[in-house]
N, C-alpha and C positions, 0 to 999 in steps of 0.2 A: 292866640291870634293866628299862629301857624294852622290850627284845625280849619279855620275860616278860609285860609288860602288853598288848603286842600280840597275842600269842598266847592270852592270856586273853579278850581281845575277840573272837577269830577262833573262839572256841568256839562260838558260835552259827551257824557255817558247817558244823558236822558233820552229816553225813547229807544235806547239800544238793547240787545239782550243781556248787556253788562250792567244795566241801571240796577243799583242795589235796592231801591225802592219801587222799581218798577212792577213789582207782583204783588204788592200790598193791595188790600180789598178797595181801598179808597182810589188807588190809580187805576186799577181795572174798571171800577164804576165811572170815573173820570173819561176812561176811554170809551167804556160804552155810552155815555152819555153824548159823547163828540160824535160817535158813528151814527146814534139815533137822530142828532139835530143834522147831519148831513142828509141823511136819507129822507128826512122830512123834508127839507129845502129843495133836495132834488126831486122829490115827488110834486112838489107845488109849483115848480118852475114852469112846466108846461101847461098849466092851467092859469098862469099869472094873466091879468087883464088889467087894464086902467083904472076900474072901479074896484079891484081888489088890492091895488098895490099899496095903500095904507095899512091894510092889516097884514099884508105880507112882511111889510117893513117892521110892523110891532111885533111880529112872531120872530123875526130875525135878530132883532135888537137884544133882548135880554139875555140871553146866554153869556154875552160878553161881558156883562156887569155881575157876574157870579164871582164872588172874591173869597179868601178865607180859607181855612182848612179844617178837616173833620167836622164838627157838628156845627160849626158857622156856614159852611159851605153846604152842607146837607139841608139846613133851615132854610138857606136861601134858594135852593133848587125845590124844595117843597113848596116853597110860596110861588114859585113860577108855574109850576106844573098845572093847575087848574086853569089859568089864564091861557097857558100853550094849547091844551086840549079844547079849550073854547075857541080859540083862532083857528085851529087846523080844522075843528068842525065846520066853523063858518066858512072858511075857505073852500073845503071839499063841496058844501053846499051851494057855494057861489059859482064855483067851475062846472 
């Protein structure tokens, strides 16, 4: 149990240069996906209309539901990608 207490206190290091797990491939992919998601939303906001609001909400919601670690997370992301691309294309054409 002392190890769990140490890990709980080390939570403050997350996202800082001192994060011991911050340089793993999975963390780098997670940060890249977050940056890609933010760019996608930023690019679509100026084209948002009442007619495309439902599609924009559908595009914005799924990343919040991605849970798990390693292969579980990667499988969830892979499942979302085709629909995400379809929505981005549809919204771009509607804009």
